[in-house]
ROPAPA-756065 format. One record per residue: x, y, z of N, C-alpha, C, O in turn; residue in one letter. Coordinates in steps of 0.2 Angstrom, whole numbers, plus 5000, padded with zeros to 4 digits. Layout:
BEGIN
XYZXYZXYZXYZA...
REM end
This chain:
BEGIN
494149494856494449534861494349624862494549664858M494049644869493549714872494349764871494949754872S493749814868494149864871494049904874494349954875D493249904879493249944883493449944888493549894892D493550004891493950034898493450054903492950074901I493550044909493450064917493750124916494250134913L493450154919493850224924493450224931492950214933W494150234934493650244939494150324945494750334945I493550364949493650404951493050444956492550464953K493150444965492850464967492250524964491750534968S492150554959491650604955491450634948491550694947R491250604945490950604939491450654940491650674945M491750684935492450744932491850774928491350724927P491650854925491450904924490950964926490751014923G490850924931490250994933490451014934490451064930V490851024940491251104942491951084937492251034936V492151164935492651154931493451174934493851214931K493351134940494051144943494451104942494251054939D495251124942495851094937495851034939496351004938G495250994941495350924944494950894937495050844933S494650934938493750894930494050894926493950844922S494550964926494650984918495350944917495550954911L495750894920496250854918495750804917495650794911V495450784921494950714920494550684914494450624912S494150774911493950794907494450754898494250714894T495250804900495550784898496050724895496250734889G496250674897496450634899495650564896495850524891L495050554898494650534894494450554886494150514882I494550604886494550634879494950604873494850604867S495550584875496050564872495850494871495950474865C495550444876495350374873494550344873494350284873L493950424872493250394872493350384862493150324861Q493550424857493350414853493450324848493150294843N493850314853494150224851494250164854494550114854D493550194859493650134867492750134869492550174866H492450124871491850164877492350124883492650074885A491950204886492050184895491650174897491150174894I491750164901491150154909491550194912492150204911D491050224920491350234927490950244930490450284931L491550194934491450184942491750224947492250214949L491050304950491150324953490750314959490350274959C490950344965490950324974490250364974489750344977I490350444972489650474975489250494967489450484961R488450524970488150554961487850574964487750544969L487750654962487350714964486750714958486950704952T486150734961486050764956486050814948485650814944A486550844950486850874945487250864938487350884932R487550804944488050734940487550664935487750624931E486950684941486550624939486150644930486150614924E486050694933485850744924486050724920485850694915A486950774924487750754917487550694916487450694910Q487450634918487650574914487250534911487350474908A486750584912486250564905485950584898485650554894A486250674898486450684892487050654884487550624882E486550704884487250644873487750664877488050624880L488050704877488750724876489150694882489550734884S489050634887489150644893489550574888489250544884C490450564891490850524888490850444888491250414885P490350414894490450354897490050324895489550364894F490050264893489350214890488850204895488250214894R489050174901488550194910489150204914489750194914T488850244917488750264924488650224930488150224933V489450184932489050134941489250184947489950184948F488850214951488950214956488850184963488350154964V489350174967489150144974489150224980489450284979A488850194983488450244992489450224991489850194987D489750274997490150245003489850255007489350285008T490150205013490150135019489750205023489350175027D489650245024489650285030488750345029488550395033N488450315022487850355020487250305025487150245026A486950365027486650335029486150425035486050485034G486150375040486050425047486550455052487050435052G486350495054487050535058487450495062487950525064I487150435065487550375069488050345068488550335071A487750335061488050275055488850305054489350275056R488750395050489550435052489550445055489950395057R489450475060489750485066490250415071490650425075I489750335066490450265069490850265062491350245060G490350285060491250265053491650305054492250275055C491750395056492150415057492450405061493050395059R492350385068492850365076492950305072493550295072L492650275069493050185066493850215061494350195063S493550255055494350285050494750325053495250325051Y494450365060495050385064495750335066496350345065T495450295068495850225073496150185068496650155068L495550195062495850125057496650175054497150145053R496650235054496950295050497650265055498250245053S497350285062498150275065498350205065498850195067E497950175065498350105068498750095061499350085061L498350095054498850065048499450125044499950115041T499150195047499550225046499150255037499450245032S498750275038498550255032498150305033497850315038T498250375025497450435027496750405027496550355024P496550445032495850435031495250435027494750405028R495350485021495050475017495150395012494750375009S495850355013495650315009495150245010495050195007V494750285018494150235018493550265016492950235017F493550305014492950335013492950305005492450275003Y493550325003493250274993493350234993493250214987E493550194997493750104996493350074998493150034994S492950075004492350025004492149965005492649925005G491549945007491349885005490949904999491249904993H490349924999490049954995490349964985490049964980R490849984987491350014981491449944981491149914976A491949904984492249854983491249804979491349774973R490849804982490649754979490249804975489649784976A490249824973489849844965490649844958490649814953L491249884961491849814956491649754955491449734949L491649734960491649634959490949624957490849564956E490549654956489949654951489849664945489649624941R490149734943490549734937490849714931490949724925V491149694937491949644935491849564930492249524926L491049544935490749494934490449494929490249444926A490349544926489949564922490049564913489749534909E491049624911490849624906491749634907492049624913R491949644903492849634900492949694900492449734898R493749724902493949784900494549794896495049804900Y494749804892495449804891495849824893496349814890R495649874900496149904904495549934908494949944906R496149954916495949994921495850054922495950054928I495750104922496450164921495750204931495150204932I496550234935495850254941496350304943496950304942A495950344945496250414947496250424956495650414958E496650444959496750484964497250384969497150324968Y497550414975497850334979497450294983497350234984Y497050394985496250344989495750264986495550224989T495750274978495450194979495950154974495750124969V496750144979496950124977496750044980496949994976A496450014986496249974990495849934986495849874986P495249974983494549934979495249884973494949824971L495949894970496049874964496649804964497049784960L496449804974496949734977496949704972496449734968E497249644968497449604964497549614958497849574955G497149694956497049704948497749764948497749814944L498249754952498649834948499149804944499549844940E498949734943499549744936499149754927499349744921S498349774930497849774922497749874923497449914919Q497949884929497849934932498350034930498950054931T497950064928498650114924498350184933497750184934S498750224936498450234943498850304941499450304941L498350354940498350444942498250454946497750434950V498750494946499050524954499250594949499750604946L498450634952498650724949499050764957498950824959H499250734960499750764965500350734970500350684974D500750794970501250754974500850744981501050794984A500250704987500150744990500550764996500550824998D500750734999501450715005501550765003501350805006H502050784998502450864997502250935000502650975002L501350934997500950964994501050985000501351035002S500650935006500850955015500950985017500751025021I501750935017502650975020502651025017503151055018D502351055014502451145009502051175014502151225017L501251125015500951205020501051185026500851225031E501351115027501651125035502251175036502251205041A502651205033503051245034503051325035503351365037R502351305032502251395031501351405038500951445040Q501651355039500951365048501451405053502051405054E501051445054500951485062500851435069501051445074L500551405067500551355075500851325074501151315068S500851305081501551225081501051175080501151135076L500551165084499751115084499951115078500551095076P499451135073499351125067499851105063499651075058R500551125064501051105060501251065062501651035058R501151025068501450945070500850885064501050835061A500150925065499850905064499950875056499950815055W499850925051500050925045500350915045500250895039L501250895047501750835045501550755047501750705044H501150755051500950705055500550655046500750605043H500150705044499750685037500050665033499950605031R500750715032501250695025501550625025501650585021A501550635031501750565032501550475036501950435037A500850485037500450425031500350445027500450395023Q500050505022500350485013500950465009500950435004M501250475016502150435012502150375015502050335010R502150335020501650265020501550255015501850235010A500850265017500150215011500450225004500150194999F500850265002501050264994501550234993501650204987V501850224996502550194999502550095000502950055000E501750085001501350015003501250004995501449954992R501050044993500250024985500750034981500849994977V500850084981501150114972501550054968501550044962G501950014972502749994968501949914965502049874961P501549914968501049854967500849874959500949824955R500549934955500549944950500549924942499949904941F500849914938500949914930501149994929501650014926D500550024932500950094926500750154931500150144933S501050204935500850274939501050314933501550314929V500450364934500550414931500750494932500150514933L500950534932500850604934501150644931501650634928T500550704932500650754927501150814926500950864922L501750804929502150854930502950784930502950724932T503450804929504050744929504350764935504850734936P504350814940504050854948503850814952504150814957F503550784951502950724954503050654953502850614958D503350644946503850574947504350594950504250574956R504850634950505250604954505050584961505250534964Q504650634964504350614972504350584973504550564978A503850534966503550464967504050434968504050394973Y504650424964505350364964505550374969505650314972E505650414973505950434979505450414982505250444987A505050354981504550314988504750254984504650204988L505050234978505050164980504650174972504650114970G504350224967503750174964504050174958504250224958I504250144951504750124948504450114937504650144932G504050074939503650074936503250164935502950174939R503250224930502950284932503450324928504050334930I502950364922502850414919502450474921501950484924Q502950514918502250594917502050614913502450654910S501550624911501250694904500950714905500650714910I500950764899500750834900499950824897499850794891D499350854901499050844901498850864895499150904892V498250834891497750814883497150904887496750904892P497450954882496851004881496450994871496650954867L495951044871495551034866495951064863496351094865P495851034855495951124849495951184852495551224855D496651194850496951264850496151314848495851274845L495951374848495551414850495851444841496451434840P495451464834495551504828495951564831496551584830A495451594835495351684836495751694844495451674849Q496251714845496651764851496451814853496251864849L496451824859496351924862497151954859497751934859P496452054857497352064854498052074863498652084864P497452064865498352084873498052134874498152154879L497552194871497852264875497252284881496652264883E497652324883497252364890497752374895498352384894G497552364901498052324906497852324912497952344917E497352274909497152194915497352144915497652114910S497252124922497552074924497151994927496751984931I497451974923496451894927497051854931497651844928A496951854935496551794941496051744941495451744942F496551684939495751614938496051554946496551524948L495451564949495351514957494951524961495051574963G494451494964494251524971494551524974494951474974S494451564978494651594985494751564991495151564995V494251514992494251474993494751424995494951415001D494951404991495351344989496351384991496651424989Y496451324998497151375000497651394994497951444992A497651344992498251394988498051434982498451474980P497651434979497251484980497351554984497751604982N497051544989496951614993497551644997497751704999R497951574998498851634996499351664993499751704994D498951604986499251674980499151724981499651754983A498551764979498251804980498451884985498551944985L498451784992498351864996499351884997499551925001A499551844992500451864995500551934986500951984985W500051894981500251964974499752004977499752054974F499152014984498952084985499352144987499352204986L499652094992500052124999500652144995500852204992A500952104994501852114989502052124987502652134987N501452124979501752144973501252184969501552234967V500752184967500052234965500252294968500252334964F500552324975500652374972501252424971501152484971P501652394971502252394967502052414958502252464955A501652354956501152374950500852424949500852444943V500652444953500052524953500352584952500052634950L501052584954501552634956501652624949501952674950Q501752614943502052594941501652614932501752644927R501052544936500352574931499852594936499652554940Y499552654937498852664942498252644937497752654941P498152624932497652614929497652544926497452524921A498052514930498052414930497552394936497552414942A497152324931496952324937496752224938497052184935R496352204942496652094943496052114947495652124952L496052094939495152044938495251974940495551934938K494951974944495051894952494451834946493951844951V494151814942493851724940493751694945494351664947F493151674950493351634954492651644958492251694957G492651614962492151634969492351604975492851574975G491951594979492351614986492251664988491951704984G492351684997492251705000493051775004493451775008N492851805000493751844999493851875005494451875005R493451905011493751895019493951965019493752015017G494551935023494851995022495551995016496052015017S495451985010495652015005495452075001494952074997L496052135001495752215003496452244997497052244999R496052264990496652294988496152354983495552354982S496552404979496152444979496452404971496952364971P495952454964495852404959495652354958495852334953N495352304960495252234961494452234958493952264961V494352194952493652164952493552134955494052124958D493052094956493052014962492251994957491652004959W492351984952491951934947491751884948491451864944L491851844954491551794956491451724950491951734945G491151674949490951644946490551654937490051664934R491151654934491051684925490451634924490551574927V489851634920489551584919490251554908490751574905P489851494909490851474901489951524896489551494899Q489851544895489651564891489751644888489651674883T490251664896490451754897490951754900491151804902E491251684901492151674901492651694898493151734899F492551644891492851664883492951714884493551734887D492251774881492551854879492851874887493351884886R492751884895492951944899493851914898494251954897A494051844899494451824902494951874892495551904893L494551864886494851894883495151974882495351994877G494951994889494952074886495552104891495852164892N495652024895496352044898497152034895497451984892A497552104897497952094893498552034894498952004890A498452014902499251974903498751914909498151934910L498951864911498951804914499151804923499351854924G499151764928499651784935499351704938498751684939I499851684939499951624941500451644947501051644946A500351674955500651654960500451634965500251654969P500751534963500451504968501251464972501651424970I501151484978501651444984501551404985502151384986R500851344985500851304989500351234983499851244979L500651184984500351114980500951084974501551094972G500651034974501050994970500650994962500451044960T500650954959500150914954500450994946500951014946G499851004940499851024935499251104939498651104940V499651164939499151204938498851214930499151224925K498151214933497951194924497551274925497151284920V497551324931497451384929497851414922497551444917K498751404923498951404918499051374910499251404905V498951324911498651324905498051354903498051404900L497551324906497151394906497051444901496751434895D497451514906497651574905497851574896497651614892M498351504895498751514890498351504883498451534878M497751434884497351414882497151444876497051424870W496851504882496451594879497051634877496851684879H497651624875497951654875498551714874499051734870G498251724885498551744887499351734890499551684893L499651784890500351774890500351774898499851804900P500851754902500851714909501451734916501651694920V501451774917502051794924501651714928501151684926V501951704933502051624936502751614938503351614935C502351584947503051564950503451464946503051414945T503951474947504251404947503751354951504051314954S503251354951502851324956502451284950502451224949L502051334948501551354948501751354937501351364932A502451354936502651314930502651234928502551214922S502751204934502651114930502251114928501651134930R502451074922502151044919501751044914501551004910G501651134914501551184909502051224903502651214904T501951264896502251264895502551314899503151284901P502551344901502951404903503651354909504051384913A503751324908504451284911504851264904505451244903E504451264898505051274892504851344887504951354880H504751414894505251454890504551514888504551574887G503951464889503351514886502751544891502151564890A503351564897503251624899503551644904503951604906A503451724909503851734912503851704919503351704922L504151694922504251644928504451684935503851704937I504751714941504851764946504551724953503951704953A504951724958504951684964504751724970504451714975D505051774967505051844972504751904972504551934966T504551944978503752014976504252024970504052004965P504952084970505152084964505252084960505052124956A505652044959505451994951504651994947504552004941T504151964952503551984950503452004946503251984941F503352094952503152134948503252154946502752174943A504152164943504552174940504052164929503752194925E504152074932503952034927503252054925503152024920A502852094927502052094926502152174922501952184916V502352234928502452284923502952274916502852304911C503452234915503552224908503352184904503652164900E502652154905502352144900501952194899502152224894L501352224904501052294903501452334898501252354893L501952344900502452384895502652404889502852454886G502452324886502452314879502152274878502052234881S501652274871501252254870501252184865500952134864R502252224863502552144858502752104860502852054856A503152094866503152044873502552024875502651964877R502152034876501251974875501351964870500951914868R501551984866501251964857501751924858501451874857L502351904859502951854858502851794865503251754865E502351804870502251774870501851714872501751664874L501551754870500451714869500951654859501151604858Q501051704856501751654851501851584853501551534851G502451614860502651544861502251504866502651464868A501751504868501351474871501051444869500851384872S500651464862500151404858500551364854500451304855Q500951364851501751324848501551274855501251224855E502151314860502051214863501651214865501751164868L501051234867500251194869500151144864500051084865L500151184855500151114852500551064850500451034845F501151074857501751004851501550984858501550924857E501250994864501450974870500750954872500750914877R499850974870499350944873498850934871498350904873H499250984862498450984861498450954852497950934849A499350944849499150884842499250804842499450774846S498950804837498650704842499050664841498950604843P499750684835500250664840500550674852500750634856A500450734852500350764859499750664861499950604863A499050684860498650654863498650554862498350504864R498950544859499050484859499550464861499550394862A500050504863500750474868500250484874500250424876C499850524880499550534883499150434881499350374882V498550444877497950394877498450304879498250264882A499150304875499550244875499950254881500050194883G500050284884500250304893499650254897499850204899K498750284897498550244899498450204899498450174905L498350184892498050094887499050054891499149994888L499350074895499850064898500450024895500749974897G500450074888500950044882501850084886502050134888W502249994884502850044882503050104879503450154880A502650064871502750114867502350134863501850144866D502150134857501650154851501350064851500850034853A501950054849501849984845501849924851501949864849S501549944859501349884862500949834859500649844853A500949804860500349754857499849774861499949824865H499149724861498449764862498549714872498849664872P498249734878498249714882497649654884497149634881L497849644889497449564893496649594893496549634898T495949574890495749584895495449574901495649524904P494949624906495049614915494349604913494149614907V494049584920493349534921493049474915493349444911G492449504918492149414913492149364916491849324913A492449354925492549304925493449284926493549234930R493849314923494349324922494749344928495349334929S494449384933494849394939494649334944494849334950L494249284941493849264949494349224955494249194960C495249234949495449234955495749274962496049264967D495449354958495749424964495149404972494549384974S495749444976495349454981494749474982494349454986P494549534975493949534977493349534975492949534979L
REM end
């Protein structure tokens, strides 16, 4: 029986170390030692192509499909108009048509005619139409509850036309997921909050998983000084909102008590109107320098107020040994939810929490130890990784029987 797995994702993970790629890399790492994994992705850049050729690439084979709108400007405009119309007529997010076009369907049909797979694992709801007829053999990983994320963004939008448009987009996503989600044998989310959001849409076979992490570092930072770390590109709306909120409403109160404190912003993007004293804009720090630079901080912050899913920046800072102050929203799916961070949702309580850690190295070390213990137990231990692997493979429990292979003409009745 084949132990091979077909992984489907719109982009090859790993080139850009954003949260989505780090989640994908962690999930793949749980299976790659015991299974041969093929990747079917929708687009491949030159950098991704180079990565696919590296010996460290976790995939045996990378299959690439162009989007249907790939080509000249007339074709792109025509597809955009067509997708927009179809989106409105069918209550389907427009991105679904880009990710699930005829070219991707044809490639998937060819791959399944040639190879047998134990399981298909697909990321994001946008690829769901590709898998029509294959849902019983597929685990669908949903990184976010996008309909809730956009509704949350809409509630903070000042422009009435844009607010209405955001609510319309959220309604489309909700309607689409309600149609396709219940068809899948297994749906996985990255936080219990997201699982509950999708259960409310009628998805019954759904579980949450803890994002797998690499082995914890042997040496942890000393947590000295008064530097505060923030991770994330400021071009990403939730990060920009978080940083603007912190600089305007929290940091001034911190500086009143700790005038030597400095905020170090790790991440690219145009900072534009984001201005404040005592801020070091570090941009994109090369990975070879990132660990050392982050290790010089005394604590990390995640004042995120928008979005759903797991905030990988919280896991990343904890993995590097930093104590964290974060919002309730940013705590989801991390050890912060279980007491290993300080959680605050108002400017006054957030400032007080930051000052508490700046004022006590003992408290910082206490949170460092608590987060490392929970990171190992829930995210980095062999047992935690085996649990995630079992859920990805669709097992109801660790003693579940192997699954029926997919492909090699076994799907001849599929509409693909």
